[in-house]
N, C-alpha and C positions, 0 to 999 in steps of 0.2 A: 503494500499499499503505500508506504514511504518513498519506494522507487518511482512509483507511478506520478505521484505528487511532484517528485523531483523532475521527472521527465517533462511533465506538462509546464512546469515553470521555466525549464530551459527553452522549450518550443516557443513559448510566449515571449521570452526574452530575446530569442533570435528573430522572431516576427517583429517586435518592436524595434529592434536594431536595423532590420531590413528597410522597413518603412521610414525610419529616420534617415538612413543613408540615401534613400530614394529622394526624400525631400531636399537633402543637401546637394544631390546631383542637380536637380531641378533649379535650384538657386544659383549653382555655378553656371548652368547653361545660360540663364537670363543675365547673369554678370558678364560672362565672356561675350555675349552677343552684344552688349552695350559697349563693352571696353575694346574689343577687337572685331570690328565689322569684317575685315578681310575679304578675301575673294568669295564669290559664290561657291566655288569648288570646295575651298577649304571649310566653308561653313557647313556645306552639305557632308563632307567627310566627318567632321567633328559631330554633326547632328546623327549621322548613322551610327558612330560609335556609341553616342549617348543612348540612343534608341535601342541599340543591342544590350547596352548594359540595363537599361530599364527593363527591357523584356526579360533578361535573365533575372533581374531581381523580381519581376512579377512571377516567373516561373518558381523561384525560390519561395516567394510568399505563398503561392498556391500549394507548393509541396508541403511547406510548414503548416498551413491551415488544414491540409488533409491529414498530416500527421497529428495535428491537434485534435481534429474530429475523431479519428481513430482511437487516440488516446483517451478522449472523453468518452467514447463508447465502451472502450476497455474498462475505463474506470467505473462506468456504470455496472457493467457486467460484474466487475469484481466486488462493488459495493452489495450488488444482488446476492452474490455468492456469499460474501461476508455475513450479510443479514440471515440468509439461510443457515450458515454454520452456527451463527449466534443462537438462532431458534433451535436448532438441534442440540446445541451445548446445553441451552437452558432445559430443554426436554429431558436430556440425559441427567442433568443435575436434579430435576424434580424426581425422576425415577430412582436416582441414587439415594435421595433423601427419604423416598417410600421405602426402598430396600434397607436402608440403615434403620428405619423405624420398625419394619418387620423383624429385621435382625435382633434388634434390641428386645422386642417382644418375646422372641424365641430363647434369648438369653434369660430373660426374667422367668419365662416358662420352665426352661431347664433348671434354673436355680431353686424355683418353687417345687419341681418334681424332685430335685435331688434332697431337698429338705423333707419332703414327704416321704421319700425313700428310706432316709435315715430314721425318721419316726416309725416307719412300718417295720423296718429291721428291728428297731428297739423293741416294738410292740411284740414282734414275732418271738424275739429271745425271751421276752417276758412270758408269753403264753407258753412256750415250750418248757421254760423252767417251771412254771406253776404246774402244768399238766404232768410233768415228770414226778413232781412231789405228790400231787393228788392220785396219781396212778398207783402209788404204792399201796394204798388201801385195797384197790380191785386185785392187785397181784397177791397180796398177803391172803385174801379170801379164796382165790382159786387155788394157791398153793396148799393152803390147809385143807380145803375140801378135796384136793387131789390126793393129799396124804391120807386122809381118813378114808376115802372111798377106794383108793387103790386102783385095780384094774377095771373097776365099775365106773371110773370117773370118764365122762364123756366129753371130749375136747370141744365139741361144738355146742355144748349147753352152756348157759349162763348160770353160776353158781353164786350164791351168797351165803356166808357162813351163818347167818342167823338162822337159815333153813337146814342146817346140816342134819338135825335129828330127823326132819322129815325125809331128807334124802335116804339116810340110813335105813329108816323104816320102810319106806315105799320102794326105792329102786333096788335095795338088796333083799327085798322079801322073799324072793325065789332061791336065794343062795344063803342058807342059814350060817354056813362057815365063814362066808365073805362078810355077812352082817356082824357076826360076833367079833371078827377081827377088827372091822370098822369101829365098832363100839370100844374097843380097848384102846385104839388109836385115838379116838375122840376123848376118852377119859384121860388119857396121857396129856392131850393138849390142855384140857381143863385144868388138870393139876399144876401145869407148868405156866400156863398163860391166863391171868385174870383179865377181865374186861375193865376199861378205863374210859370213862366219858370225856376226859380231857383230851385224849387222842382223837376222838370223834369230832370234837368242837374245833380242833385245829385243822383237821381235813376239811370240815364243813366251811370254815372261814376261808381256806384256800380256794375251794371249789366255786365260791362266788364270783371269782375273778377269772375263771377258765372260759375259754372261747374256742370252739371250732376244731382245734387240732386233736385227733384221737390216737390213743394206744401208742405211746412211744415205747421203745424197747428200755428195759431197766437194767442198770448195772450199778455197782458201787461208785463207780467213777462219775457217771452222769448224775446220780442222785445228789453226790457231793458238789459237783459243779452247779447244779441247779439250786442247791441249798445256799451255796456261797453267793451266787448271782442274786438271788432273792434277798439274802441278807444284805447284801451291798445296796440294794435298791430300796432298802428299808421297808420291804414287804413282809419280812419274817423278823420279829424281835427275838430276844434270846429265849424266851420260854417257848416260842414257836420252833426255834431252831433245835432245842433239846427234844421237843416232842417229835419232830421229823427225824432226828437221830435215832430215837427209839424205835420209830416205824421202820426206819432203814434196817436197824438191827433185827427186828421181828421178821422182816422180809428176807434177810439173809438166813435167818434161823429156820423158816419155813422152807426156803430153797435146800439147805443142807439135810432137813429131815426128809424131804422128797428124795433127794438123792440116795440118802442112806437106806431108805425103803426100796430102793431099786427101781423107782419110776423113772419114766422118761422126763426130760426137762419140759417145763410148761411151754405151751404155744403162746400166742397172743395173749396178753394179760386181761382178757375178759372185757365186758362192755364198759360204757361210760357211767360215771358215778354222778347223778344228780341228786344233790344232797338235800333238795327242798321240794321235789315234786313227785318221785317216781316210786314211792312206797307202794301204792295201789298197784302199780304195774307188776311188782314182784308177787304180790298175792294172786293177781289174776294170771300171770304166767305160769305159776306152779300150779294153781288150781285147774288150769286147762291140761297141763301134763298129767296131773293126778286122775283127771276124768278121761284120759286116754286121747286128748287132743293133740294138735301138731306141736312138735317141739321146737324150742328156740332155734334161730340161726346162729351162726358163729358169734359167739361171746354175746348174744342179743341182750336187749333190755337194759335197765339202768338200775341204779342203787340209791335208796334213800336212807342215809345213815341216821339222820334225825328220827325218822319214823321207825327205823330198825332198832334204835335204842329203846323207844318205849316197848315195842314188842318183846325184845330181849328180856326186859324187865319182868314181863308176865310169864314168858315161856322158859326163860334160862336162868334167871337170878338165882334160883334155888339150887342151880348146879354149879355156878361160879361163884364170883366174889362180889357180885352186885354191881359191876360196871357194865358199859356197852361196847367196848371195844377191846383190841388186843394190846397187850403190854407184856414185854419180857421181863422176867425177873433178873436181877442183878447178879 
């Protein structure tokens, strides 16, 4: 653009200079004509020379004017092109601004999603840890039922220890020898393990927080990890930790008894434990089985420890030491 302006300026300058030179020549002609009249031939010769010079100057002027017009046209085309480019640049700037806005929104969304993922991961760890602790109760019941019932234990049934007398009476009624052995093992358990409402309350408190995840595998290691995590998160106080440790020890004891009795290791640790709503389900489930109805699916049903406690007082307190749940002796 600067180069074109410079060229136009030079052309205009040359044109002005040529016109000025032309005027000077005309003045000289008039002056010479007055000063030196001379012969007609000389004057004609001089006039011809001057006319030739004037013609050349006119041609030069015409050429310069043509160059000027072409330069002006080029300048207009260039201005149009510049305007078009400026519009295109502005369009790209607007588009870039929109893209930057969208990019920032995506970054904000990603940051929000990242924070949400962190929250969900923490919640997941929380839920897993709580579920592992709560699962101890179900595992203990299944292992003790399996220990008592021996080979008559059905892996696909859902067992609760509060119904163990009914299982021994009904399920083993056709095998008196197995029934007698089961009663001896049950007596052994009742002599060694009293019921304790404190442990029931501990599991009931934990169970209020459980969500969705079912039946984790139990091991001493993951029970300890879950206990440590819930303690760190201030979900378990010292008393609850002590209760969980007692439950853990009882779980290990039931595992050892089962192995010592020659039974196979227990499968999935039984159904879920709904501590507030499911007592009636256990009654209905067993009533259906006793009446010859369909049996439970794999580890089916739920367990209501609060309801079970009251039932145990009525049906079992005279046989045990008056509590509701399992407690290992020191």
